[in-house]
Structure formats: structure tokens, C-alpha cells
C-alpha positions in Angstrom: 0.0 0.0 0.0 2.8 2.4 0.9 4.5 1.9 -2.5 1.2 2.7 -4.2 0.9 5.9 -2.3 4.5 6.9 -3.1 3.9 6.1 -6.8 0.8 8.3 -6.7 2.7 11.1 -5.1 5.5 10.8 -7.7 3.0 10.9 -10.5 1.3 14.0 -9.0 4.7 15.7 -8.5 5.7 15.0 -12.1 2.3 16.3 -13.4 2.6 19.5 -11.4 6.1 20.0 -12.8 4.9 19.5 -16.4 2.1 21.9 -15.8 4.5 24.4 -14.3 6.9 24.0 -17.3 4.0 24.6 -19.6 3.1 27.8 -17.7 6.7 29.0 -17.8 6.8 28.5 -21.6 3.6 30.6 -21.9 5.2 33.2 -19.6 8.4 33.4 -21.6 6.3 33.9 -24.8 4.3 36.7 -23.1 7.4 38.4 -21.8 9.0 38.4 -25.3 5.9 40.0 -26.7 6.2 43.3 -28.5 2.8 44.4 -27.0 4.4 45.4 -23.7 1.4 47.3 -22.3 -0.6 44.1 -22.1 2.2 41.9 -20.5 1.2 42.5 -16.9 -2.5 41.6 -17.5 -1.6 38.5 -19.5 0.8 37.3 -16.9 -1.8 37.7 -14.3 -4.0 35.2 -16.0 -1.5 32.4 -16.7 -2.3 30.5 -13.6 -5.9 30.2 -14.7 -5.1 29.2 -18.3 -2.8 26.4 -17.0 -5.4 25.0 -14.7 -4.2 26.0 -11.3 -6.9 26.2 -8.6 -5.6 29.5 -7.2 -3.1 32.2 -8.0 -1.5 31.7 -4.6 -0.7 28.0 -5.4 0.8 28.9 -8.8 2.9 31.7 -7.3 4.2 29.4 -4.6 5.2 26.7 -7.1 6.7 29.3 -9.4 8.8 30.8 -6.6 9.9 27.3 -5.5 10.9 26.3 -9.1 12.5 29.6 -10.3 13.7 31.1 -6.9 11.9 34.4 -7.6 8.4 35.8 -8.0 6.8 36.0 -11.4 7.2 39.8 -11.4 10.9 39.5 -10.6 11.3 36.9 -13.3 9.5 39.2 -15.8 11.7 42.2 -14.9 14.9 40.1 -15.1 13.9 38.6 -18.5 12.6 41.9 -20.0 14.0 45.0 -18.3 11.8 47.2 -20.6 8.6 45.7 -19.2 6.5 47.6 -16.8 5.3 44.4 -15.0 
């Protein structure tokens, strides 16, 4: 029974990582966008598009994975952005 639980946790962890990597690829595309006045609003909706239950959960996972908040990541990736 314990091995089944560990396997389920591993599958869930990998699914969350895949979902987060998908979100990051969307974020990178948004940050590179030429339409810089819409970047902030678009970034604010990524958690919903990628199927996260709450923005807080997404923000926490993003910070754990990247070591910085989404807005810090945006400013680091695109210094010309107003996010």
C-alpha cells in the first residue's frame, strides 16, 4: 500500500512539474511579446489558463521552481517591461 501511495505522489509531482513548465513556456512567450502594455494583464491570467486552482498555489510553485516571484522573473527577463 505504501508503494502505491509513493507512486501516486510521484505521478502527481511530475504532473505538477509538467504543468508548471507549460506555464513557464507561456510566460516566456508573453514576456517576449512586442505588446508590452498588455504583458502584466496577460501574466496575471497564466495560472488560470494552466489549470491551477488558485493564483497563490501557482505563485508558490513558481517561486519554488525559479527562486523568484513572477514579477521579478519578468523584470529580469525583460527590463523594458512595466510588470
